Residue, then its C-alpha position, 0 to 999 in steps of 0.5 A: m098702011k105698009v108701015f102699020l103692017g110690016r110692025r105687025i108682020i115682024p113680031l108674027l115672024v118672031l112668034f113663028v122662030l119661037l114655037s118652032g124652037r120649042s117644037a125643035e127641043t122636045q124632039t131632041r130632049r128626048d134622045d138619051w137612048k143614043f148615050v146608053n152605053v157602059s162608059s155612060d151608065l153611072l151604075r156601071k161605075l160604082s166600084y166598091s161595096l158599102e163594106d170596103a168603100p173608102f168613107i171617112g166618119e159615120e158615113r158609111e153608117q148612115l149610108y146602110r141607114q137609108i139603104v134599110a130605111g128603103l127596103r122596107g117595102y120588101d116583105f121578105l126583108a122583115g123575115w130576116e135575122p138581123e145579121k143577115v141584113r147588115e151583111t146582106v146590105l153591105t154588099a150594096r154597091v156605093g160611091t160619089v158622084q158629082l153632080s153639081g159645083e158645091a162642095t158637098k159630097q153626093f152618094l149614089v148607092q145601088a141595092p144588092r142584087e137580091f133586090c133587083g129584078n129583070g128591069g134594073c135595080p132599086f137606087w138612091i141618090l143622097v146629098a151630105r147635109q149639116r144634119g147628116l145625109r138626105v135622099a135627093l133621089s129614090a128610084g129603080a133602073g137598069a141605068l142612070i144617066l147623066r145629063k150635061t143639061t143642068s136645072q139650079g146647078f144640079h146636073d139633069l138625071v135619066t132613069v132607064w129600064h127594061r121593059g122586054g120586046g124591045e122597049a125601055g123606059y126613060e125617066v127625066y129627073r131634074w133638081n128642083g132646090r132640094e131634091y130631084k122630081r121627075f119632069d118626063c117619062y117616054i118609052v123608047a120601042d127599037q124598031g130593029g135598025a130604023a128609027p125607033v118609036i117614041t111615045d109617052c108613058r102609059 
């Protein structure tokens, strides 16, 4: 009987350890607020405009078309003359990013400032494929953080947007093999020096 009980207790202890580990993981995966600074923000590292970026071949025109397509939801854009649209879109900030070990190029594009708000700016991540550039993520943010963790070979990403009142929203994106999909969303409320309060997005 003692041996039988021992065999029953060991699996229960293992299960407890596994559950405890999952709980700890849930807590630590929401610590992106610790790493938001100028050096970690990918958007702040964009040093070129679409007009002066050292792109080759059709890359510039492909990016231009993708930006215009991504901005179609803005009503005031429809009233602009084609010359003004092109002049404005060419001021978008662009650059290449290394999100995976793939040899293909990955581009990060931030919309022109005319389309930005208090919380941040629209941006896109595009991946080069045989048939051209494909949008892997379309979102908006005041900051974009590259996590050390990866999903299917691509780094996880975190967008940060300012909500006002000492609050900031964080959205975590993971690669699913074709594009980035939102995995988690939470709000961090600053407590003036104390540990922040973290809640789920509402």
